[in-house]
C-alpha positions in Angstrom: 1.5 16.3 -35.4 4.0 13.8 -36.6 2.8 10.5 -37.9 4.4 7.1 -37.4 6.3 5.5 -40.3 6.0 1.9 -38.9 2.8 1.2 -40.9 0.8 0.5 -37.8 -1.8 2.8 -36.4 -0.4 4.4 -33.2 -2.5 4.7 -30.1 -4.4 8.0 -29.8 -2.6 10.6 -27.7 -4.2 11.9 -24.6 -4.8 15.6 -24.1 -5.4 16.8 -20.6 -7.1 20.2 -20.7 -8.7 22.7 -18.4 -10.7 25.9 -18.7 -10.8 28.9 -16.4 -14.1 30.8 -16.7 -16.1 33.6 -15.3 -18.5 32.7 -12.4 -22.0 34.0 -13.1 -23.4 36.1 -10.3 -27.0 35.8 -11.3 -29.2 33.0 -12.5 -29.5 32.8 -16.3 -26.0 34.2 -16.9 -23.5 32.1 -18.8 -19.9 31.1 -18.3 -17.3 32.8 -20.4 -13.9 31.2 -21.1 -11.0 33.2 -19.8 -8.2 30.7 -20.2 -7.5 27.4 -22.0 -4.6 25.1 -21.1 -3.7 21.7 -22.3 -0.9 19.1 -22.4 -0.6 16.3 -24.9 0.6 13.1 -23.3 2.0 9.8 -24.7 -0.4 7.1 -23.4 2.4 4.5 -23.2 4.9 6.5 -21.1 2.7 9.4 -19.8 5.4 11.9 -20.8 4.4 15.4 -22.0 4.7 15.8 -25.7 3.2 19.2 -26.2 1.7 22.0 -24.2 -0.4 25.1 -24.9 -2.1 27.8 -22.9 -3.6 31.1 -23.6 -5.7 33.7 -21.9 -8.9 34.6 -23.7 -10.6 38.0 -23.7 -14.4 37.8 -23.7 -16.1 40.3 -26.0 -17.7 42.0 -23.0 -14.9 42.8 -20.5 -17.5 43.8 -17.8 -18.2 40.1 -17.2 -14.7 39.7 -15.7 -14.2 40.7 -12.1 -11.8 43.5 -11.3 -10.5 41.4 -8.4 -10.4 37.7 -8.2 -11.5 35.8 -5.1 -8.5 33.5 -5.6 -4.9 34.4 -5.0 -3.8 33.4 -8.5 -7.2 34.1 -10.1 -7.7 35.9 -13.4 -8.7 39.5 -13.3 -10.0 41.9 -15.8 -6.6 43.5 -16.2 -5.0 40.1 -17.0 -7.3 39.5 -20.0 -7.6 43.0 -21.4 -4.9 42.5 -24.0 -5.5 38.7 -24.5 -6.8 37.4 -27.9 -10.5 36.7 -28.3 -11.6 33.1 -28.7 -11.9 33.3 -32.5 -8.2 34.2 -32.8 -7.1 31.0 -30.9 -9.8 28.7 -32.1 -7.7 27.0 -34.8 -5.0 26.1 -32.2 -7.5 24.8 -29.7 -9.2 22.8 -32.3 -5.9 21.2 -33.5 -5.0 20.4 -29.8 -8.3 18.7 -29.0 -9.7 17.2 -32.2 -9.2 13.4 -32.7 -7.5 12.8 -29.4 -8.5 11.2 -26.1 -9.8 14.0 -23.8 -8.8 13.9 -20.2 -9.5 16.2 -17.3 -11.3 16.6 -14.0 -15.1 17.1 -14.3 -14.7 17.8 -18.0 -17.9 16.0 -19.0 -20.2 18.2 -17.0 -18.3 21.5 -17.4 -15.3 21.9 -19.8 -16.8 20.0 -22.7 -19.9 22.1 -22.6 -17.9 25.4 -22.5 -15.9 24.3 -25.5 -19.0 23.6 -27.5 -20.5 27.0 -26.5 -17.3 28.8 -27.4 -17.2 27.3 -30.9 -20.9 27.8 -31.4 -20.4 31.5 -30.7 -18.1 31.8 -33.7 -20.2 29.6 -35.9 -17.7 26.7 -36.1 -18.1 23.0 -35.4 -16.5 22.0 -32.1 -13.6 19.5 -32.0 -14.5 15.9 -31.3 -12.7 13.4 -29.0 -12.0 9.7 -29.8 -12.4 8.9 -26.2 -12.8 10.5 -22.8 -11.3 10.1 -19.4 -13.0 12.2 -16.7 -10.9 11.8 -13.6 -13.7 12.8 -11.3 -15.9 9.9 -12.4 -13.0 7.4 -12.7 -11.5 8.2 -9.3 -14.9 8.3 -7.5 -15.6 4.9 -8.8 -12.1 3.3 -8.4 -10.4 5.3 -5.7 -13.4 6.1 -3.6 -13.8 9.1 -1.3 -10.9 8.2 1.0 -9.3 11.5 0.0 -12.4 13.6 0.8 -14.7 15.4 -1.5 -12.9 14.4 -4.8 -12.2 18.0 -5.8 -8.8 18.5 -7.5 -7.5 20.7 -4.6 -8.5 18.1 -2.1 -6.9 15.2 -4.0 -3.7 17.2 -4.5 -3.5 18.0 -0.8 -4.1 14.3 0.1 -1.0 13.3 -1.9 1.1 16.3 -0.8 1.3 17.8 -4.3 0.8 21.4 -3.2 -2.1 23.8 -3.6 -4.2 24.1 -6.7 -3.4 27.3 -8.5 -6.6 27.5 -10.6 -4.6 28.3 -13.7 -5.3 26.0 -16.6 -1.8 24.7 -17.5 -0.8 24.2 -13.8 -4.1 22.4 -13.1 -3.8 19.9 -15.9 -0.3 19.0 -14.9 -1.6 18.5 -11.3 -4.4 16.4 -12.7 -2.0 14.1 -14.3 0.1 13.7 -11.2 -3.0 13.0 -9.1 -4.0 10.2 -11.5 -0.5 8.7 -11.3 -0.6 8.7 -7.5 -4.1 7.2 -7.4 -3.2 4.5 -10.0 -0.1 3.6 -8.0 -2.1 3.1 -4.8 -4.7 1.0 -6.6 -2.0 -1.1 -8.3 -0.3 -1.8 -4.9 -3.7 -2.6 -3.3 -4.6 -5.0 -6.1 -1.3 -6.8 -5.6 -1.7 -7.3 -1.9 -5.4 -6.7 -1.2 -5.7 -8.3 2.2 -2.7 -6.5 3.5 -2.9 -3.0 2.0 -6.7 -2.6 2.3 -6.6 -3.2 6.1 -8.3 -6.6 6.1 -5.2 -8.6 6.9 -5.0 -10.3 10.3 -2.1 -12.3 11.6 -2.7 -16.1 11.8 -2.8 -17.4 15.4 -0.1 -19.9 14.4 2.3 -17.3 13.1 5.1 -16.4 15.5 8.0 -14.1 15.2 11.5 -15.0 16.4 12.1 -11.8 18.3 13.8 -12.3 21.7 10.9 -10.6 23.4 8.6 -13.5 22.4 10.8 -16.3 23.6 9.1 -18.2 26.5 5.9 -16.1 26.2 4.0 -17.5 23.2 2.0 -20.7 23.5 3.1 -23.7 21.4 0.7 -24.8 18.7 0.9 -27.1 15.8 0.2 -25.7 12.4 -3.5 -26.0 11.6 -3.0 -26.2 7.9 -0.9 -29.5 8.3 -1.9 -31.5 11.4 0.6 -34.2 10.5 3.5 -31.9 10.8 5.6 -32.3 13.9 5.1 -29.6 16.6 7.8 -26.9 16.7 10.8 -27.6 18.9 12.2 -24.1 19.3 12.7 -22.7 22.8 9.9 -20.2 22.1 7.4 -23.1 22.1 8.3 -25.0 25.2 5.8 -25.0 28.0 6.7 -23.5 31.3 7.1 -26.2 34.1 7.1 -25.7 37.9 10.4 -27.6 38.3 13.8 -27.5 36.9 14.7 -29.9 34.1 17.5 -31.5 36.1 15.2 -32.8 38.9 12.6 -34.3 36.6 13.9 -37.9 36.7 14.6 -37.9 40.4 11.1 -36.5 41.3 9.3 -39.0 39.1 11.3 -41.9 40.6 10.4 -40.9 44.1 6.7 -40.6 43.3 6.6 -44.0 41.7 8.5 -45.6 44.6 6.0 -44.2 47.1 3.0 -45.6 45.1 4.7 -49.0 44.9 5.3 -49.1 48.6 1.7 -48.4 49.4 0.6 -51.2 47.0 2.8 -53.9 48.7 0.9 -56.9 50.0 -1.9 -56.6 47.4 -2.0 -59.9 45.3 -2.9 -58.1 42.1 0.2 -55.9 42.2 2.8 -58.6 43.1 4.0 -59.1 39.5 4.2 -55.4 38.9 6.1 -54.8 42.1 8.6 -57.5 41.3 9.7 -55.8 38.1 9.3 -52.2 39.3 11.7 -52.7 42.3 14.2 -54.0 39.9 13.9 -50.9 37.7 14.1 -48.5 40.6 17.2 -49.8 42.2 
């Protein structure tokens, strides 16, 4: 691995890795590693710097199924001529040791299998400087909106295709799933009330679409009661008469009231001025 000449300690690189193993058919039987795959990623740009994968032949080939239950699964024939773990241990150690380990459910599965494999050959296992288990991270941060949080389910949720259950393909899919989840969470944190489904339109907000003109009630803005009410045509109340006849109608109604009030002493002064205005 190349070192920086800037004099500053660079951030630890992230290694996404995945193991394919046998599946014990009886209680008490152990898992045997059949494939190791990893990509080294720059944490600042999330670009792939290095990749490595290898099939691994267990010492007892009988533990490997003749046929795999998965379409791309590993069969006995596939690992017959593969190296044993001891032959690839140095490379796996150099890939993993001193880096941030990342993967899906690696804490409960892959990390344990790595320790077992190195213990089998009498060597100390590589050690991480940090760990990112996407199963725990996404369950906590992203929730179960995508389903059961299996990698295949998450990949299907984001339209990334089907999980192949081959180490190198799966770690690259893992990285893409994390990118998609992180993007969704970033957008939701930027507009939480809108993108998380909690946003509701204010009753004072109106659009200016033509279909709304004459249909929406007119309201003053609640946040600023001193503000003048809107004057657009969309906010004018419907009236049972035409605008041109308003003055004439009001004049006739006032004239009728004044005529009825003639002869009453208390209204004489009002009548005097009102008749003048109505002529």
